[in-house]
C-alpha positions as CSV (number, residue, x, y, z in Angstrom):
1,M,-71.2,136.8,88.7
2,I,-68.1,138.6,89.9
3,K,-66.4,137.9,86.6
4,L,-69.4,139.3,84.7
5,Y,-69.4,142.4,86.9
6,S,-65.6,142.9,86.4
7,G,-66.0,142.5,82.7
8,F,-68.8,145.1,82.7
9,L,-66.6,147.5,84.6
10,L,-63.8,147.0,82.2
11,A,-66.0,147.6,79.2
12,L,-67.5,150.7,80.8
13,S,-64.0,152.0,81.6
14,L,-62.9,151.4,78.0
15,A,-66.0,153.2,76.6
16,L,-65.4,156.2,78.9
17,F,-61.7,156.3,77.9
18,N,-62.5,156.2,74.2
19,S,-65.2,158.9,74.6
20,A,-62.7,161.1,76.5
21,S,-60.1,160.5,73.9
22,V,-62.5,161.6,71.1
23,Q,-63.4,164.7,73.0
24,A,-59.8,165.5,73.7
25,A,-58.9,165.0,70.0
26,T,-61.5,167.5,68.8
27,S,-61.6,171.0,70.4
28,D,-63.3,174.3,69.6
29,Y,-61.2,177.1,68.2
30,K,-61.7,180.6,66.9
31,V,-60.3,181.0,63.4
32,E,-59.6,184.6,62.2
33,L,-58.5,185.3,58.7
34,L,-57.6,188.7,57.1
35,V,-56.8,188.7,53.4
36,F,-55.6,191.7,51.4
37,S,-54.4,192.5,47.9
38,H,-51.3,194.4,46.8
39,L,-52.4,197.3,44.6
40,S,-49.0,198.1,43.2
41,S,-48.1,196.7,39.8
42,D,-44.4,196.4,40.6
43,S,-44.4,192.7,41.0
44,L,-46.5,191.9,37.9
45,D,-43.4,191.5,35.7
46,D,-41.6,189.2,38.2
47,E,-42.7,186.1,36.4
48,I,-45.0,184.6,33.8
49,W,-48.2,183.9,35.6
50,P,-50.0,180.6,34.7
51,T,-53.3,181.1,32.9
52,I,-56.3,180.4,35.3
53,D,-59.6,180.9,33.6
54,T,-61.8,178.9,35.9
55,L,-61.4,177.9,39.6
56,P,-61.4,174.2,40.6
57,S,-64.7,173.0,42.1
58,R,-64.6,171.2,45.4
59,R,-67.2,169.9,47.8
60,S,-67.2,172.1,50.9
61,R,-69.4,173.7,53.5
62,A,-69.6,177.3,52.4
63,L,-69.5,180.1,55.0
64,K,-72.4,182.4,54.2
65,Y,-70.9,185.4,55.7
66,Y,-73.3,187.8,54.1
67,Q,-76.5,185.9,54.8
68,K,-79.0,187.8,57.0
69,G,-80.5,186.3,60.1
70,Q,-77.8,183.7,60.8
71,Q,-78.1,181.5,63.8
72,N,-75.4,181.0,66.4
73,G,-73.2,178.0,66.1
74,Y,-70.2,176.6,64.3
75,F,-69.0,178.4,61.2
76,T,-71.1,181.4,61.9
77,R,-69.6,184.9,61.4
78,L,-68.6,186.4,64.8
79,P,-69.4,190.1,65.5
80,K,-66.8,192.7,64.6
81,S,-66.1,193.3,68.3
82,S,-64.6,189.8,68.6
83,L,-62.0,190.4,65.9
84,S,-58.4,190.6,67.3
85,L,-56.9,191.9,64.0
86,S,-59.0,195.1,63.7
87,A,-56.0,197.4,64.3
88,K,-54.1,195.7,61.5
89,Q,-57.1,195.9,59.2
90,A,-57.4,199.6,59.9
91,S,-53.7,200.1,59.2
92,I,-54.1,198.2,55.9
93,K,-57.1,200.4,54.9
94,R,-55.2,203.6,55.6
95,S,-52.5,202.5,53.1
96,S,-52.8,203.2,49.4
97,L,-50.8,200.1,48.6
98,Y,-53.3,197.5,49.9
99,R,-57.0,196.6,49.7
100,V,-58.8,194.5,52.3
101,L,-60.6,191.6,50.6
102,F,-61.8,189.6,53.6
103,H,-61.7,189.8,57.4
104,E,-63.9,187.4,59.4
105,A,-63.7,185.1,62.4
106,W,-65.8,182.1,63.3
107,I,-65.7,179.1,65.8
108,Q,-65.3,175.6,64.6
109,P,-64.2,172.2,65.9
110,I,-60.7,171.1,65.0
111,G,-59.5,167.5,65.2
112,S,-56.8,165.3,63.7
113,Q,-58.7,164.4,60.6
114,K,-57.3,166.2,57.6
115,D,-59.8,168.2,55.5
116,K,-62.8,167.2,57.7
117,Y,-64.1,170.7,57.4
118,V,-63.2,172.4,54.1
119,I,-64.5,176.0,54.2
120,R,-65.2,178.1,51.2
121,I,-63.8,181.7,51.4
122,N,-64.8,184.5,49.1
123,G,-64.6,188.3,49.3
124,G,-64.0,191.6,47.6
125,D,-66.0,192.6,44.5
126,V,-67.3,190.3,41.8
127,L,-65.4,191.3,38.6
128,D,-66.8,191.5,35.1
129,N,-65.6,188.0,34.3
130,G,-67.8,186.6,37.1
131,L,-65.0,185.8,39.6
132,Y,-64.6,187.2,43.1
133,E,-61.5,189.2,43.9
134,L,-60.9,186.4,46.5
135,D,-62.1,182.9,46.3
136,G,-60.9,179.5,47.5
137,H,-60.9,177.0,50.4
138,I,-59.2,176.6,53.8
139,S,-59.1,173.8,56.3
140,V,-57.5,173.3,59.7
141,D,-56.5,170.1,61.5
142,K,-54.2,169.4,64.4
143,A,-51.7,166.9,65.7
144,R,-48.9,168.2,67.9
145,Y,-49.4,171.6,66.2
146,L,-52.2,173.2,64.3
147,H,-52.1,172.8,60.5
148,F,-53.6,175.5,58.4
149,R,-54.2,174.5,54.7
150,S,-55.3,177.0,52.1
151,D,-55.9,177.1,48.4
152,L,-56.8,180.8,47.7
153,F,-57.2,182.6,44.3
154,H,-56.9,186.3,43.8
155,S,-58.4,187.9,40.7
156,R,-57.8,191.4,39.5
157,S,-58.7,193.6,36.6
158,L,-55.7,194.8,34.5
159,S,-55.2,198.3,33.4
160,S,-53.8,199.0,29.9
161,V,-50.4,199.7,31.5
162,E,-50.5,196.4,33.4
163,N,-51.7,194.6,30.3
164,T,-48.7,195.9,28.3
165,T,-46.3,195.0,31.2
166,L,-47.5,191.4,31.2
167,L,-47.3,191.1,27.4
168,K,-43.8,192.5,27.3
169,T,-42.6,190.2,30.1
170,S,-44.3,187.2,28.4
171,V,-42.6,187.9,25.1
172,E,-39.2,188.5,26.5
173,Q,-39.1,185.4,28.7
174,A,-40.5,183.2,25.9
175,I,-37.8,184.4,23.5
176,N,-35.1,183.9,26.1
177,A,-36.3,180.4,26.8
178,E,-36.3,179.6,23.1
179,L,-32.8,181.0,22.6
180,N,-31.5,179.0,25.6
181,Q,-32.8,175.8,24.0
182,Q,-31.1,176.4,20.6
183,P,-27.7,174.9,19.7
184,E,-24.6,177.1,19.7
185,I,-24.2,179.1,16.5
186,T,-20.9,178.6,14.6
187,E,-19.6,180.1,11.4
188,E,-20.9,177.0,9.6
189,T,-24.4,177.2,11.1
190,A,-24.8,181.0,11.2
191,P,-27.5,182.5,9.0
192,A,-26.2,184.2,5.9
193,T,-28.1,187.5,6.4
194,S,-29.3,189.6,9.3
195,E,-32.9,189.0,8.1
196,Q,-32.3,185.3,8.3
197,A,-30.8,185.7,11.7
198,S,-33.9,187.5,12.8
199,E,-36.1,184.7,11.6
200,S,-33.9,182.1,13.1
201,T,-34.8,183.2,16.7
202,N,-38.5,182.6,16.0
203,G,-39.1,186.0,17.6
204,N,-42.1,186.6,15.3
205,R,-43.8,183.6,16.8
206,Y,-44.0,185.4,20.2
207,L,-44.5,188.9,18.8
208,N,-47.8,187.7,17.4
209,Q,-49.0,187.5,21.0
210,T,-50.5,190.9,20.9
211,A,-53.0,190.5,23.7
212,I,-53.1,189.5,27.4
213,P,-56.5,188.9,29.0
214,D,-58.0,191.9,30.8
215,F,-58.0,189.9,34.1
216,L,-55.4,188.0,36.0
217,T,-56.0,185.2,38.5
218,V,-53.2,183.9,40.7
219,E,-53.1,181.1,43.2
220,M,-51.7,180.9,46.7
221,K,-51.6,177.3,48.0
222,S,-50.0,176.7,51.4
223,A,-49.8,174.3,54.3
224,R,-48.6,176.1,57.4
225,R,-47.8,174.6,60.8
226,M,-49.0,176.9,63.6
227,R,-49.0,177.3,67.3
228,R,-52.1,178.3,69.2
229,A,-52.9,182.0,69.3
230,E,-49.8,182.9,67.2
231,L,-50.2,185.4,64.3
232,H,-49.0,184.0,61.0
233,Y,-48.5,185.8,57.6
234,L,-49.0,184.0,54.3
235,D,-47.2,185.8,51.5
236,H,-47.6,186.1,47.8
237,P,-46.4,188.8,45.3
238,L,-50.0,190.0,44.7
239,F,-51.8,189.3,47.9
240,G,-51.3,188.2,51.5
241,A,-53.2,186.8,54.5
242,L,-53.0,187.0,58.3
243,V,-54.2,184.0,60.3
244,R,-54.7,183.5,64.0
245,I,-56.3,180.4,65.5
246,T,-57.2,180.6,69.2
247,P,-58.5,177.8,71.5
248,I,-61.9,178.3,73.0
249,K,-61.9,177.4,76.7
């Protein structure tokens, strides 16, 4: 009888310990995210942007930020009064160089399991091609530190000037890449005429690219290790994000 009682106490202690460990592994946090775009065209010609026509689909729990009559609970939009980055949002709005696409906060459980809660983020306007100015997913998990993972896409309409800039950059870089791959020209291999020399660069192949789409979509994929309550900045030539994750006591 004593052995049975001792075994029962041991099993109960283990159950309580495991339960406490699970509770300790998962805690509630407030996640606040502020995303903004760069309105300047200065960085458009920094590189050739990969073509992104459609966004990858992924199973997730979408945050319905604009749904009316939401109930309290996890992943529910918090009131504006609870936002800690309101001053930074106001500063961004005052600038003619940036545009706020998204600024929300919510409470969610965070544990050690990676991608347990993958959250859909979208904001800004819906463009004529059907894409949001901001779309994508984020997730947060924790070990010794918090780990913020994001795969965000920013879409923007291109003006005629921006369209021309992208076309010019695309042609120049494509021609340079082609020339760098060609063997060194010697007297024996040099074309006989300037017309032949012009054709030898295959420049016409790229100059036939006379159009760039009227929209540009770029991706910012990141995995950032964070400390609790610290403010972190995620950078991209065309948009950026501020993130703060605070424990709820």
